[in-house]
Each structure stands twice: as C-alpha cells, then as structure tokens.
PLY file of the C-alpha trace (Angstrom):
ply
format ascii 1.0
element vertex 112
property float x
property float y
property float z
element edge 111
property int vertex1
property int vertex2
end_header
80.01 117.24 101.23
78.93 113.60 100.99
77.52 114.20 97.51
80.76 115.88 96.37
82.76 112.85 97.51
80.29 110.44 95.92
80.66 112.26 92.60
84.46 112.53 92.78
85.91 109.55 90.91
89.44 110.03 92.25
88.35 109.80 95.89
86.15 106.79 95.14
89.13 105.10 93.48
91.38 105.84 96.48
88.81 104.42 98.95
88.33 101.28 96.85
92.10 100.73 96.52
92.47 101.22 100.29
89.69 98.67 100.82
91.74 96.16 98.85
94.87 96.79 100.95
94.07 94.69 104.02
92.73 91.63 102.15
95.79 91.60 99.87
98.21 91.90 102.82
96.27 89.21 104.70
96.29 86.73 101.80
99.95 87.31 100.96
101.02 86.94 104.58
98.98 83.75 105.05
100.53 82.25 101.89
104.02 83.20 103.19
104.67 85.36 100.14
105.21 88.41 102.36
107.89 87.98 104.98
106.19 88.43 108.35
109.43 89.79 109.77
109.04 92.97 107.72
105.32 93.13 106.95
103.47 92.22 110.12
99.77 91.68 109.38
98.55 93.03 112.71
100.07 96.44 112.04
97.77 96.94 109.04
94.36 96.37 110.62
93.89 100.12 110.65
93.76 100.14 106.82
90.76 97.83 106.87
89.12 99.75 109.70
89.39 103.18 108.11
88.68 102.05 104.55
85.50 100.32 105.77
84.54 103.41 107.74
85.10 105.76 104.79
83.37 103.40 102.35
80.31 103.16 104.58
80.17 106.93 105.08
81.00 108.27 101.64
80.35 105.68 98.94
77.13 104.43 97.43
76.46 100.88 98.49
76.81 98.69 95.42
77.68 94.99 95.52
81.46 95.57 95.16
81.60 98.01 98.09
79.50 95.70 100.28
81.72 92.75 99.40
84.94 94.65 100.20
83.47 95.94 103.46
82.41 92.42 104.44
85.86 90.98 103.69
87.56 93.75 105.67
85.20 93.24 108.62
85.86 89.48 108.63
89.63 90.01 108.58
89.40 92.59 111.37
87.29 90.19 113.45
89.86 87.45 112.84
92.59 89.79 114.10
90.60 90.81 117.16
89.66 87.24 118.05
93.27 86.13 117.62
94.42 88.99 119.85
92.25 87.53 122.60
95.00 84.93 123.07
96.71 87.63 125.15
93.52 88.22 127.13
91.64 91.48 127.46
94.83 93.58 127.41
95.63 92.08 123.99
92.17 92.95 122.69
92.45 96.47 124.11
95.91 96.84 122.52
94.64 95.77 119.09
91.64 98.08 119.22
93.78 101.05 120.22
96.40 100.25 117.54
93.61 99.87 114.96
91.95 103.19 115.76
95.17 105.14 116.47
97.78 103.35 114.32
100.75 105.64 114.91
100.93 105.39 118.70
104.36 104.06 119.71
104.16 100.51 121.05
105.74 101.41 124.38
102.80 103.66 125.25
100.41 100.76 125.64
101.26 98.39 128.49
100.20 94.78 127.96
101.19 93.48 131.38
98.17 93.72 133.70
0 1
1 2
2 3
3 4
4 5
5 6
6 7
7 8
8 9
9 10
10 11
11 12
12 13
13 14
14 15
15 16
16 17
17 18
18 19
19 20
20 21
21 22
22 23
23 24
24 25
25 26
26 27
27 28
28 29
29 30
30 31
31 32
32 33
33 34
34 35
35 36
36 37
37 38
38 39
39 40
40 41
41 42
42 43
43 44
44 45
45 46
46 47
47 48
48 49
49 50
50 51
51 52
52 53
53 54
54 55
55 56
56 57
57 58
58 59
59 60
60 61
61 62
62 63
63 64
64 65
65 66
66 67
67 68
68 69
69 70
70 71
71 72
72 73
73 74
74 75
75 76
76 77
77 78
78 79
79 80
80 81
81 82
82 83
83 84
84 85
85 86
86 87
87 88
88 89
89 90
90 91
91 92
92 93
93 94
94 95
95 96
96 97
97 98
98 99
99 100
100 101
101 102
102 103
103 104
104 105
105 106
106 107
107 108
108 109
109 110
110 111
C-alpha cells in the first residue's frame, strides 16, 4: 500500500498541500492578515500534525518534504510550549485537540 501511495501523484500533491496549510495559516495570523477572531491559529495544529504524520509514513524523504515536516514540527512545538501558559491542563488540552480535532470544546475541562 505504501508503494501505491508513493506512486500516486494526486495523493502526494494533497499531502504536500496539506503540509503547507499550517505554515501559511501561522504566517498570515502572525502578520495580522488573517483575523484571529475567525481563524484561530490553535484550532489548526491538527493540520500540521496529520500532514507531518502522513508525509513521514507515505512519502519519499526528499529535501522539500523534510523541510515542510521540520517547519510543521517547529510550529507545533511553538503551539505546545505556548499552551503551557495554562499549565499542564493547557498542554493536555492542546494535545487532545491536535490529535482529535473535532471534539467539542466543552468535553475537555481546563479547570483542575
């Protein structure tokens, strides 16, 4: 299956475009081009997590893929370190929201 995905240009294109999603959202939100009221950067960490996971599992490691994976990992680490401002519950919340992005926010309690 891995070889089929590696040879499928459409799936490679989708994974590469998804790998560009988090860095673009991060840069545009930091430059105040995207309104943080509507596009909240923290809600999109899952794009970087899953695109890095799929790129590492299914794509051949050329310099572009390694660069995109590194950028996504750095942005994810920035988000996780910044979530530590809320303590360990904040870190736990961000990890859960990154791995399971469609859990309603009321299901995770931040008050210890």
